N, C-alpha and C positions, 0 to 999 in steps of 0.2 A: 480374481486378482491377476493383474498383469505382472509378468516377471521382467525385472530390470537387472541385467547383469552389469556389475561394476568391475571393470578390468583395470588393474594397476600393477606396478612392479617395483617402483622406487620409493624411497622415503618421502620425498616431496609429494609424490602422488598420493601416498597413503594418508598423509596429513590432510590433504585437500579433499579426498573422497570420504574421509571418516564422517564429517558432518552430514554429507549426502546419504551415506549408508544409514546413519541413525534416523534421518528424516524419512527415508524410505521404509524403515522398520515401523515407523509410527503412522504410515499412510494407511488409509482404509481401502485404497484402490490399487496400490502397487506393493510389490514385495521384492527385496533385493536378493540377488545371487552374487556372491562375492568371489572373485577369481583373482589370484595373484600369479604373476609370471615369475616372481622371485628374483627380479633384476638386481635389487639391493637386499641380500638375504638378512644379514645381522641387523642392520639399521631398520629394515622393514619390520622385522619381528618386534622390535622395541616399540614402534609406533602402534602396531596392531594391539599389543598388550595394553598400552596406555589408554587407547580409545575403546578397548574391549571389542575388537573386531576379529572374527574367526573366519578365515577364508573357507568357502565351500570346496574350492579346488585350487591346487598349486601346480603350475606348469613346470617349476623347477628348471628354468632354462639356462642358468648361469654355469659357465665352466671357466677355470682360470685361464687368463690370457686370450680369451676368445675375441675375435674381431666383431665389428658391427654387422658385417655380413652374416657371420655364423649365428650371432644372436638373433638377427632378423629371421633367418631361415628356421631356427628352432621354435620361435614363437608361432610362425605360420604353419609349422608342421604339427604342433601340439594343441593349438587352440581349437581347430575344427572338431576334435573329438569331444571337448568340453561343451562346445556349442550344441553339438548333436545330442549330448546327454541331457542338458538342462533346457534347451529350446527357449531361450529368452525372447521376449517381444521387442526388446531394444537392448543395446549395449552402450554403456557409458565409458568413454576414455577421457583421461584428464591430462591436459597440458601438452607436452612436446617431446616425450621420450620415444625410444625405439618401440616400447610397448604400445604407445599411442598409435604411431604410424602403422605398424604391422597389424595391430589389433583391428584398427579401422578398416584396412584393406581386406583382411580376412573376413570380417563381418560383411563387408560389401559383396564379396564373392558369394557369401551365403544368403545374400538379400535380406539381411537383418538390419533394421534402422540403427544408425550410429548417432549417438549423442556426444557432442564434444564439449566437455566442461573446461572452462577457461579458453574459449575460442576467440580468435581474432587478434591475438598478439602478433605484432610484426616489427622486426628490426629494420627491414628494408634491404638486408644483405643475407642472401641464402646461405652463405658460409659462416655467418656470425650471428648468434652463437651456433656452433657446429656440434652435432648435427640437428640441434633442436629447431632451428628456423625452418629447415626443410621438413622435418617431421610434422610440425604443426600445419604447414601448408598442404602436405600430402593428405593428412587426416581431413582437412577442411574440404577437400574435393569430393569426398564421399559421405559427408555428414548430413544427416536428416534434420538435426536440431542443433543449432549453435548457441551454447550458453556463454554469452560474452560477459566478462567481468565489469566492463565499463562502457560508456558511450563511445569512447575513442576506439575501443576494440570493435564495437558494432560498426562504426564508420569504416574501419579497415575492411571489414567483410563486405559491406555494401559497395565499397569502391572496387571490389573484385567481382562484382556482379552477383553476389549471393542474394537470393530472394529475401527481402526484409521480413516476410511472414514466417521464416524458419529461424529467425534470430531473436533471442530474448536477453535483455540486459539484467543480470541477476546479482551483480557484485561478486566478490571473490570469496570462496569458501574458506580460504586460508584465514580470513579474519574471524569467521565463525569458530574455527579450531583454536585460534590464538586467544580469543576472548575467554573461551572455556578453560583453556590451560592456564592462563595468567591468573585466574582466580583460585587455582589450586595451590596449596602449600608444597613447595619443592625444595629439597636440600641437595646441594652439589655433592657428587660422589667424591670429587677430588678435595682433599683436606685443605690445601692452600686456597682454592677458590672459596671454600666455605669460610675460611678465616678472613680473607680479604673482602669478601662480600659483606660479612658481618661488621667489619671495620668501616665499611662505606668508602673504600679507596676508589678514586677515579680510575676507570678502566676503558681501554680501547679494545674493541673486539675485531679480530681479523678472520675472514674466511676467504680462501682462494682455492680454486680447483679447475677452472674452465680449460678445456682443451686448447682454445685459441690463445690462452696465456702461457702455455707450456714453453719452456725455453727462456729466451732473453726477457720477455715481458715479466715472467715470474721471478727471474733473478733481480729485475729492477724493483719489483714489489718487495722482495726480501730485503734488498739494500735500503729501501726507503723506511721500512719498519725498523731496521737496525738503527738508522740515523735518528728516527723519532724516539726510540727507546733510550738512546744516549742523551738526547736533548731534554727528555722529560722523565728523569729518574724517579720522580714521585708518582708517576702514572703507571698503572699496571697494563701490560699488553697481553691479551689472551688469544692464543691460536689453537682452536680445536682442529687438529691436523686431519686432513682428508686421508683416507686409507691408501690412495694411489701413491706408489713409490716415486713416480715421476715428480709429484708435488713435494714429497718429503725430502727428496735428495737435493732439491734446490733451496727450499725454505729453511730447513733445520740448521745447516752450517752457518747461515748468516745471523740467526737470532738466538740460538740455543744458549749462549753463554752470558746473556744479559740477566742480571738478578731480578729485574722487573718484567721479565718475559716468562709467561707460563705456557708451555706447550702441553696439551692434553689430547687424549684420544677423542674421536668424535663424540660430542655430547649427545645424550639421548634427547628426544624432542622436548620434553618438559624442561630439562636443564637448559637447553639452548634458548627456549623462550625466555626463561628467567635471566639468562646471560644477556640477552638483548635488553631486557627490562632494566638491568643493572648498568649496562654500558653507558658511557658518556658520548661515545662516538663509535660508528661502525664503518670499517673498511671491508669491502666485499666485491666479489665478482659474481655472486649468486643472484639468481632471479628472485627466488622466494624471499630472501632477506630484504630486498628492495620494497616488498609489500608489507613485511611484518614489522620491521623496526620503526617505521613512521607511526605505527599505532601507539607506540610508547613515547612519541615525541623525540626520537633519537635521530640526529642528522646521519645520513648515509652518504659516503663517498664511494661511488661505483668505479671499480678498477677495470673498466672496459671502454672500448672505443665507441660502442653503441649500445642501445638497450631497446628491448621490445616492450618495456614498461615505462613509457615516457610520461605517464600521468603524474607521477610523483615528482619528476623533474620539473614539469610545468607548475605543480603546486608549490615547489620550493623546498621540500623536505629531503630530496635526493639530488645529488649533483654528480654528473658524469665527468670523470677526470682522466680516464685512460690509465696507462701503466708506467709512464715516465717517472723515474725516481724523484727528480726535483719537484715535479708537479704534485706528487703525492705528499711529499714533505711540506711543501708550501701550503697546500690546501688543508691538510690536517692541522698544521701549526696555527693557521689562521683561526680555525674553530676552537682550538684549545687555548688560544691566547686572547681572542677578541670576543668578549661577552655579547656584544651587539650582533656580530655575525652569527654566533651560536644561537642566540635567541631567534633570529630570523628564520633559521632552518628548523629549530626544535618546536616552534609554535605553528608551523605550517599544518594544514589539514590533510589527513590521509585520505586519498581519493578512491581507495580500493574496496571499501565495503562497510556495511553497518551491522553485520552479524546475522543477516536474514538470507544469505545467498542460497543455503541449502533448501530453505522453505520455498523460495522462488523457483529453484531448479526442479524440485519435485512437482510443483504445480505445472510448469512448462512441459515436463515429461508426461504428466497425466493428460494434458491436452493433446500432445502428439499421439498418444495411444487411445484417445477417444474416451477417457474416463474422468475427465476433469477440465478445468480451465485455468489460465494463467492468472496471477495476481499482479499487483503494481510492480513496475520495474524499478531497479536501482538507478538513481540519477547521477551517480558519480562519473 
């Protein structure tokens, strides 16, 4: 059996690698070694518990208030010992975090093949999203197998001169995880959310946390949500608040006093999936939400100036609107007031996956390691 180390550290990574880990466990030729950097401690543990994933090693790299430089150095300092202990035949990194970039470079130094899950996403601006755009580009330079979620991601890689023979279009494992979770019964831990969901009240879901939106852009987002809450008193606005105090200090004062606004602690993954399923409309600067919410036919207004996930914009289920207060108010109001405009977005097709991304990924990794062959690619 070939050993495949799966390295991850944040909640979004944990969600997206969970289906891959399960598929590796079921493989006759491959076996997983699960390693967490602990980049998102509390939220990471929730996801591991939900998917029944138990890391074989934990680098425990986080310290309060540390810089990206300190985090990077700590990963590169602690990972080699784990690599020496487990001696994997390949290492999978997922997405665009500091764990991804530093993990990939460390494995390259050890001459261990790197597999990049969710490869080929590009915004075109190395500073936005920051530092994610640079992280994914850095990882791509030392990757032995690029698992691209879509044909557009593959084309991005080919345009950069990547050998097409080391690129496989597999779909996005987030859809595998989403489909599995959406089928499970979940009850909101917050009493008001339980009551409002049971009553079927219209709900707008807000998530915002991106570094490039800190400061004036986030203040504009908060002001826009306050105006919308005042304009639509019968609609519930739900904000699972990011833990970062920079976010909370800007958003809370603007929206906390509206009776139709509910601010809650970050929802665990199953609750957040079901919140997206309940929502009428999603306002977000998150990358993952752009992939998830369209699976439920929910229009997504992206509070960013650019996106590395343009497929859903092209499909019509996601619209990139930036952070200007009036634009957010106008675009959200149009969807809440105009049934035809709403239907046009809610009926668009999600281009990100069909629930078989983990299966395709395992087959491609098996081929890389000489113990299998690829299966049909995803055509999204």
